[in-house]
C-alpha positions in Angstrom: 80.4 95.0 -11.2 77.4 92.7 -10.3 76.8 92.0 -14.0 80.6 91.1 -14.4 80.4 88.9 -11.4 77.4 87.1 -12.5 78.8 86.5 -15.9 82.1 85.3 -14.6 80.2 82.9 -12.3 78.0 81.6 -15.1 81.3 81.0 -17.2 83.1 79.3 -14.3 80.2 77.0 -13.7 79.8 76.1 -17.5 83.5 75.7 -18.2 85.5 75.0 -15.1 83.3 73.3 -12.3 82.7 69.5 -12.2 81.1 67.5 -9.5 81.7 63.7 -8.9 84.7 62.0 -7.1 88.0 63.5 -7.6 91.6 63.4 -6.3 93.0 66.9 -5.9 96.7 68.0 -6.3 96.7 68.0 -2.4 96.0 64.2 -2.4 92.5 64.9 -0.9 89.4 63.4 -2.3 86.6 65.8 -3.2 83.2 66.0 -4.6 84.2 69.2 -6.6 86.7 69.7 -9.2 87.5 73.3 -10.4 89.8 73.8 -13.4 89.9 77.5 -13.6 92.2 77.5 -16.5 89.3 76.7 -18.8 87.7 80.0 -17.8 90.9 82.1 -17.5 92.3 81.0 -20.9 88.9 81.9 -22.5 89.0 85.4 -24.0 85.7 86.4 -22.5 86.6 84.8 -19.1 89.9 86.6 -19.1 88.2 90.0 -19.8 85.8 89.3 -16.8 88.6 88.2 -14.5 90.5 91.3 -15.5 87.5 93.6 -14.8 86.5 91.9 -11.5 90.0 91.3 -10.3 91.3 94.8 -11.0 88.1 96.3 -9.2 89.0 94.2 -6.2 92.6 94.8 -6.1 92.3 98.5 -6.7 89.6 98.9 -4.0 92.1 97.2 -1.5 95.1 99.2 -2.8 93.1 102.5 -2.3 91.5 101.7 0.9 94.8 100.8 2.6 96.9 103.2 0.7 99.2 100.6 -0.6 102.0 100.9 -3.2 101.9 97.9 -5.4 104.5 97.2 -8.2 103.5 93.8 -9.7 101.2 90.9 -9.6 101.9 87.2 -10.1 101.9 83.7 -8.8 102.8 80.0 -9.4 102.7 79.0 -13.1 100.4 77.8 -14.6 97.2 78.6 -12.7 98.2 82.1 -11.8 99.6 83.3 -15.2 96.3 84.1 -17.0 94.8 85.7 -14.0 97.8 87.9 -13.3 98.1 89.0 -16.9 94.3 89.8 -17.2 94.4 91.9 -14.1 97.6 93.7 -15.2 96.2 94.4 -18.7 93.0 95.7 -17.3 95.1 97.9 -14.8 97.0 99.4 -17.7 93.9 100.1 -19.8 91.7 101.6 -17.1 94.4 103.4 -14.9 97.7 103.5 -16.8 99.2 105.6 -13.9 98.5 102.5 -11.6 99.3 99.8 -14.0 100.7 96.6 -12.3 103.6 94.7 -13.9 103.3 90.9 -14.3 105.5 88.1 -13.2 105.4 84.3 -12.9 106.8 82.0 -10.4 108.3 78.7 -11.5 107.6 75.6 -9.5 111.5 75.1 -9.4 114.3 77.4 -10.3 115.4 77.1 -13.9 118.2 74.6 -14.4 120.1 76.7 -16.9 120.7 80.2 -17.9 120.4 82.6 -15.0 118.6 79.9 -12.9 115.7 82.2 -12.0 112.6 80.9 -10.2 110.7 84.2 -10.9 110.3 85.4 -14.5 108.9 88.6 -15.8 108.6 91.9 -14.4 109.8 91.3 -10.9 112.5 93.0 -8.9 113.9 92.6 -5.3 112.2 95.0 -3.0 109.0 95.0 -5.0 105.6 95.1 -3.3 103.4 92.5 -5.0 100.2 90.8 -5.1 100.4 87.0 -5.1 97.8 85.2 -7.2 96.3 81.7 -7.4 93.5 80.3 -9.4 92.1 78.0 -6.8 93.1 77.5 -3.1 92.5 74.3 -1.3 95.1 73.9 1.3 97.1 77.0 0.3 100.1 75.0 -0.5 100.9 76.4 -4.0 100.3 79.9 -2.9 102.5 79.5 0.1 105.2 78.2 -2.2 104.9 81.1 -4.4 105.0 83.5 -1.3 108.2 81.7 -0.2 109.8 82.1 -3.5 108.9 85.8 -3.8 110.2 86.5 -0.2 113.5 84.7 -1.1 113.9 86.8 -3.9 113.4 90.0 -1.8 109.8 90.7 -2.7 107.2 91.8 -0.2 103.7 90.3 -0.6 100.9 92.8 0.3 98.1 90.4 -0.1 96.8 87.5 -2.2 94.1 87.4 -4.9 92.5 84.1 -5.7 89.8 83.3 -8.2 88.1 80.5 -6.1 88.5 79.6 -2.5 87.4 76.0 -2.0 86.9 76.8 1.8 89.0 73.9 2.9 91.6 75.7 5.1 93.8 77.4 2.4 92.7 80.9 3.2 93.4 80.3 6.9 96.8 78.9 6.1 97.8 81.9 4.0 96.3 84.4 6.4 98.3 82.5 9.2 101.4 84.0 7.5 99.9 87.5 7.8 98.8 87.8 4.1 95.1 88.8 3.7 93.3 86.8 0.9 90.8 88.3 -1.4 88.7 85.7 -3.2 86.6 86.6 -6.2 84.4 83.5 -5.5 84.3 80.8 -2.8 82.8 77.3 -2.9 79.7 78.7 -1.2 79.1 81.7 -3.6 80.0 79.7 -6.6 77.6 76.8 -5.7 75.0 78.9 -3.9 75.4 76.6 -0.8 
């Protein structure tokens, strides 16, 4: 896993991390911008995320003897990560394969009016996913939608924790956060 983590870190630094002055989705100014979609939507990046993410998720599932049905989060950031981890789970351990779902920002205005699409059922034990957490706001919105639809969030998986309070906000809701990278580990601070 060390080689996988190193390769993913290098790809994130090459494709997804920018320094300068940026206004984030939260409205905060930052010296760091991280667009994980550039890495997660790269076929090599998706494979690395699937490997590292599945290893982290499976370790947590086994160490705590959890029964997990599905993995997903707020579109668009969580989608490629959730799918990569789900596909890796199916390839490596078909008997433990995770179904994948996505949470819309708002319920659909037509058809069934669903906010959660894909392989999600009320009563399911799920892992909520996000690409980057800053304040934790989008992850918390996904958790709210999942809980409204009858899902139970076992824990969260994030690709990068910016270390700006998001982890604490999510964990204040009683949901443990596993991050594959943090600002510190990504930038060797």
